[in-house]
N, C-alpha and C positions, 0 to 999 in steps of 0.2 A: 621668149622663153616659152617652152612647150608645157602643159599643165602636169605633167608628172615631175617634171625637174622642179617646177615649183613647189610641188607637195613635198616632195623628199630630200630636198636640200636645205630645208630650214626648220629643223625640230626645235620643238619649245626646249625651255631651260630643264625641264622635268620629263624627260621622256618615258619615265616609267609610270607617272600618274595616270588617273583615269581621264581621257578626253572624251570618250563616250560610256554611258551608264545605262543598263537595261532597268528602265524604271519600274518595270514589272516584275523582275527579278535583281534587286540591289546588289546581290553580288557578282553577277555577270558584268564586267567592265572590258573596255579596250584599253590598251595606252597607245602612245604613238610609236613606242618602240614595236608592240604588237602589230599595229596598222602596217608600217612601214615593211616590215617581214611577211606579213600576209599577202600584202600587193604583189611583193614579187614573186613569191608563191604561187598565187593564183595565176600571174602572168606567164610563169613559166609553164604550169599545168595547161593552161587554156592553148599554148601554141604546141604543147608535147599532144594536145588532142586533136589538133588540126585547124585551130583559129588562124584565118589570114589576117594581113594588114586590110584594115576598112572593112572587115567583117562587122556586123552589126550584132551586139550581144544584149539582149533583153533579160530583164529581170523581172518576174511577176511574185511579189512577196506582202505579206505586210510589213509594217514598220520593224526594221531590227538595226542593232547597232553594226553589222556585217554588211548592210544593203550597199553601203556606199564603199567598203571594203572590196567587194565584189567589182563594183561599177569601176572603181580606179583600177583595180586589177586586170580589169578587160582592157583600159585606156592603154595600162602598162604594157599590154600584150601588142599594142597595135591595133586595136580595135576601136569600134564606137560604142559607148555605153548607151542602152535604150532602156531607159526606167518606164516599167508600165503602171498606169493606173489599178488600184489594186480591186476596183470595185467591178471589173470588167465580166460581161458574159461573154458567150463564144464569138457571136458576131462582132462584139467590140474587140475584142483579143485578136482576131482574124484581123480586121481593119488596122490595129496597131502593129502586127507582123508585118503587112503589106506597105503601110506607109512608112515606117519606120527602118523598112529594108533590114528586117532581123534576120539573119542565117541562124543564130544559135539562142536558145531561151532557156534560161533558168527558172524554176517555178519551185516555190516553197511546198513541201509535202501534201499540206492540204487542196493546193493548187494544181499538183500534176496531171490529175485526170482530165482538167479543164485543158491545160496545154497540150496534153496527147491528142486530145478530140479534135481540138483545133487544128493541131498540125497535121493530122490525118485529112480534115476537110481540105486543107489548102494542099494538099500531096506534099508536104514538107517531110524531108527526111527526121524519123524520130529519133534517130540517135543524135540526133543534135538538141533534144529536149534533155536538159540536165536537173538535177536536183538540188536545191539551196537547202543545204543543211549547216548551217553556221556552228562554229565552235559554243561548247555550252548549251546547245539543245541536243534532242535527241538525233544520233547519227544515223543515216539512212544506210540500211543494209540491203538493198534489192539491186537488181541487175544494173540499173542505169548510173552513168556516170555523175558524181556529185562534186559539190564544193570541198567536202571533207577529202575525198581522195584527191582533187586537184592540189589541195594545201598539204599533201605529202611531198610535192616536188622541192628540188633543191634551189632557195632562193639566191644561193652566190652565184650561179650560171645566169641570171636574168643580166640583160644587156639594154640600154634604154633605144628603142627603135626610132626615137625622133631625132637622133643626133643630125645636126647639118640640114634638116628640113625646116620650112617657113611654117611656123604655128599660125599664121594667120589665114593658110590655106588647107589645113587640116581638120576635119571635124573631130571634136572630143566626145561629145555627148549629143543625143537629140531628145528633146524634151517635147511631150505631147500638149498642144493646145487644148485650151477646157472643153471642146466638141458640144459648147452650149447649144450652138445654131447649127450644127452639122456634125459630119463624121471629124474626127481628130486628124490634125495635121502634126507631122514631126519637125519641130524646129530645130535648125542645125547650129550649134554652139561650137566655135572652132576654139583652139587650144587656146591662141591669144584671148579669144574673149572670155573665157571661161578664167582665165589669171586675172584679166582686168576685173572681172566681177568680184572674184574672189577678193582681191586687194580693196575694193571700194565698199565691200558691205558692212565695213565698221559703222557706215552711217545709219545702218538698220540694225546691227547688232554690236552693242560694245564690247571692246577687247576684254577678255576675262571674265565675262557674264558666265551666269548657271541657267541655261535655257532649256525647257520643255518641249521636246518635239511629239507633238500628238497628232496633228495631220498628216494627210499621206506624206510619205518621204520621197515618193516619186517626184513632187512637185517642185516648183521653182523655190518654194520657201523652205520645204523640206532639205531640198539640196544647198541652200544658204547655209540653214543652220548645220547640216551635216558635214559639209566641205569645210566650214570655218572651225569646225570640232577636230577634223582630221589632219587639218592645219596647225592644230596646237593654239588655236587663237580663244577658245571656249571650251565649256564643258556641255555636253549636250547629254540631255536625259531622254531617253528615247521609250515611247510606250505605243502598245497596240490598240490602247483604249481611247476611242475619239468618240463615244456616243454617251458617256456617262458623266454629266456635269461634275457630280459628288466624287467620285472617283479622281477627274481632272483635278479638282479643287484640293484634294487630299494630297495628291503629289506635289503640286506647287508648294503647298505648305509644309510637308515632311521633308521636300529636298531643299528647302530654302531658295526656291528659284527666284531670280531677281529680274529675268528677262524674258518675255514671250512675243512670239511672233504668229499671231492668229488671225483666222478669217473672222468677218465680222459676224457671220451666224455663231461661231463659237463664243465670242465676246456677249451676245445675246444670252445664251443658255447659261452661262457662266453667272453673269448678273442676274439672271431671274432666279438661279438657284439660291442665291444668297439672300435676294430679297423677300424668296418664300421661304425662308428659313431652313433650308437642306443644310445649310454650314453657316456658322457664325460670322459676323459681319468683319472679323478681323483676320478672315482666312487670306487676305491676299497682302497682310504686311510686308512679306519679303519683297514685293516686286517694286522694281525700280523705273523698268522701262516696259510700257504695254504698247505693242507696236500692232496696228491692224491694217486690214485691206481686203480686198478682193470683191467686195459689194457694198452697198449702202447700208449705215447703221445709223439709227435716227437717234436726234440732239436727246431726247429722254432718257434712251438707255445709255447714252455716253456720259451724261451728266450724273446718271445714277452710280456709273461706274466709277467715276471721278471721287464721288464721295466715299467709298469703299477702298480707295487707295492711300497709300500713306502721303502725307502733304509734299515730300519730295518725290515722288512718281511723276514720270512723264508719262501722258497719254499720248500717243503720236502715229496719224495716220500715214501711211505708206501708199505710194501709188505706184505700178508697174505692171508688166505682164511675161510670160512665158518669153517672148519675143523680143523686147525691150530691157528686160531686166528692170531693177529698181531704177525710177526714173524723178520721183520726188518724195521727201518726206518734210513733217514739220516737226520741230523741236517739242511745240505742244501743241495739242489740237485747238483749234477755232473752228466752230461750226460752218459747214459748208465749203470748208477747203481739205484738199489734200497735201498741202505743203508746198516748199519751195523746191524747183529743180535740183537735184543733188550735183555736187561739184563735178565737173566736166561733163553735165549733161545739157544740153541744147532744146529747148522746147519752142515750139511756136504753133500757132492756131492758124487753121487755113479755111476758105470757102471750099467744100468737099465738090462743090460742081466745077468751078472756076480754077481751082487749086491756088489762087493767090491768097498771101498772108492776109492775116486780119489783125486790127489793131487791139490791144488790150480792153477787154469790158465787151468785146463782141464775140458771140458764141460760134463756135465753128469745130472742125477735126483737129483734134491735138495729135502734132507729129514730133517726132524724139528723134534725136541724133545723139549717138555717143559710142564712145569703144565698147560698150556694152549691149549692144545690139547684135540680135542674130545676123547668121550670113543668109538665110533662105530656108525654104520647106525642102525636106527630103524627097527627092523623085516627083518634085511638083513646079516645075519653074514657071507656068503659068501663075500660081498663087503666089511665088516668091518675088516674080515682076510686078503685080498689082500691089504688094505690101509696102511697096516704097514710092515715093515720089518720082516721075519720070527723071530718069538721069541723074538720080542724086542719092544720096544715102540717108535721107529721112525717111524713119518708119511711119507708115500711117497707122495710128492705134484703132480707128475706129471708134473712138470716144468723142462725144460731143461734151465740149466744156470751154471754157475760157481763162485767161490769165486777168487776174484782179488788177484794177489800174491802180490801186492804192499800194497794196502789199506784195504784187506780184507771184501771189500764191495761184496755184491750179484749182479751178472750180469745176467739178464734174457734175453733168445735167442727163447723160444717158448714153445709149449705143446707138448710134447711125443703121446698123444692120437690124436692130431690131425695132427701131422707130416706124410706125404706120400713121394711116390717117382713117379718121371715122367721119365723116361728112364734114371733112376739110380741117377738122380740130386733130393738131398732131399729138399722137400718143406715145409716150415714153412708158414701157412696160416698167421698167423700175420704179417710175414713179407713183404707179397704180398699187404696184407690189409693197412700195415702202407704206403706203396709206393704209392697205389692207392689214399690214402688219401691227399696225397701231389700234385695231380691235382688239378688245380683250377676249373675243371667242375664236380668235385666230391664232393658230400656232405658226403657221408657214404658209406662202403663197407664193404662186409665181404667174405671171400675166404674159400672154401673147396674142396674136389674131388668130381668127377663125372666119371662113367665109360668111357673108351676110346671108340674111333668110330671103332676101327678096331681089338681090343683085349678085350677079357671078362674078363682076368686076369690082367689088366693093368687101370690105370686112368690116368685122365687129371685134370688140375686145372680149376675151375669154379668160378666166382665172380657174387655177387649179388652187383648191385651200385645202387644208389641213385643220380639221376644228379642234379646239380646245374645250369647246361645251357645245351645246345645243345651238345650231344657227341655220336658217333656211337660206336657200339661193336667191330668195327675194330680197331677204335682209342684206346679203351682201351686197345686191346691186344697188340697192337703195341708198346704203352706208356710203358708198362710193359718190353716188349723187348728191349727197348731203356735203361732201368734202372737196369735191373736184367737178371739172365740167362734166355734165351728164352724159356726153357722149365716150367720156373715159370709163363709165360702169361697165363691167361683163356681162352685156345684154347677150353676147353672143353664147357662152356658157358659164356656168359655174361647174365646176367638178370637184366634189368632196373626195378626198384620197387619203389612205392611211398614212403615207409618207412621202417625203418628196426627196428624190435621190439627189446628191450634191457631190460636186467633185471636191476637191483638196482646199479651195479657198472658198467654198460656199455657193459656187456658181451651179445653178440647177442643170443636170443633164436631161435635154428636152426628150432625147429618143426614149428615154427610161418612163417619162411622162405619159406619153401617148399609148404606152404599153400598159397603163394602170387600167383595173377595172373601175369604174366610177362606183363611190357608195351610194346608197338611198339617201335621197335628199337632191342629188345632182339634176341639173335642169339645163334645158339648150333654150335659146330664143326668147328670153325674159324682156320685159320690158318696165320701165323706171315708172315707180308708182305715181299717180297723177299728182301727189302732194308734194312730191320731189321735182317737176317738172318746171 
């Protein structure tokens, strides 16, 4: 079955009730009936504008209840939807347009100048830059083609372009990878895979739940929430507010939200806000399912959060990626684990050098096989080939971990692409960053390698640090030396910065880090104090 047939042929019992609510403007809602009509109108309007089969249609916009209406409309027109991260700059956007094979680009009014400037840089036809002005917001009155004009089309003339086509061979959507270790790649998700993911994600978000969508709607997590809402499986409360814990907590309480799918970095902020007295301890009493993932979250934070939730609430780690979809989830959190494989998902651990499978309890590279795995990277056959085991459909996640001997759960310990060695000591950046985040004077941290001071062929550990109170670079180095092997101390550099740019699931965008101006107190090539050697 193609994705559009799945979305439009299974209406909920109440087609006029809200499936999406603008959490910043509560009077602005979207019903399934409005969704289905709008998707067809957008599809007809796009074809009339010249969109052809398999054209990539991008969208650059903050969160909005019509974000995936446009996306599904593009797919219904025979095109491929390409949602673009909202925090991009011109170079990032240019890479997204190129790697995602974007032929048409919608941008919200506040981002239209960025879109036009980038299009000119790429010699892209600027008549294919359109304005995203969804219903309920100020309509665009300028000369460019806009969503509001497309939605004037006659939906009754729409015909499904996928009849008699194989849904396994046609891309429906291209989702960008996190880009934390390099430029983004566009992962192609076929119609068949998109349908499989939609119908399996009840393990992550229960049917009938009320979910608040705070993080970037362009990401796998945002797509999961909104696609299930558009299918009538839950109600999504969509907000553009992603950096104010107090406001987010208010929305959870005011709307009686009972399920959330949050990155761990947001979990930390919300928990800290309540513990600091910003909001009362009973703010989260409506929650029944708190699902989290994307990066490490320390045991003290999760234990504190558990104490703030009602007794019947489930605190659930989830593991997955843009490429694999969700691979595992736990019914309830157990320290050190990210749950059991989801039904119909196969997981194995291999030696990354020999590619031989490893027995439970032995660390190696985690590989995943299921109907939810992507098909490959757009216009990047080399990367697509290396993403899978030779001659097989096993996706290589690049994550280091093991399967527990006793309970079968997945335990994660790092990323192979990020791991490096200092004096033969293996350094996992996530381990060092996790330890830094436990320091009371550190609000955020990212760890990487930097060339060693006296050996061009060696590296040292380096840390980007956001301070929450006065702290010196030497104190940062010595703190790690007291907690971990001294070679894991960031002696290569401690760079104090105003903030750390993170993607939708909390992963740092490293290209933005290197562009930051170091704050006073930053230092390179330090040594661990003698008392800590």
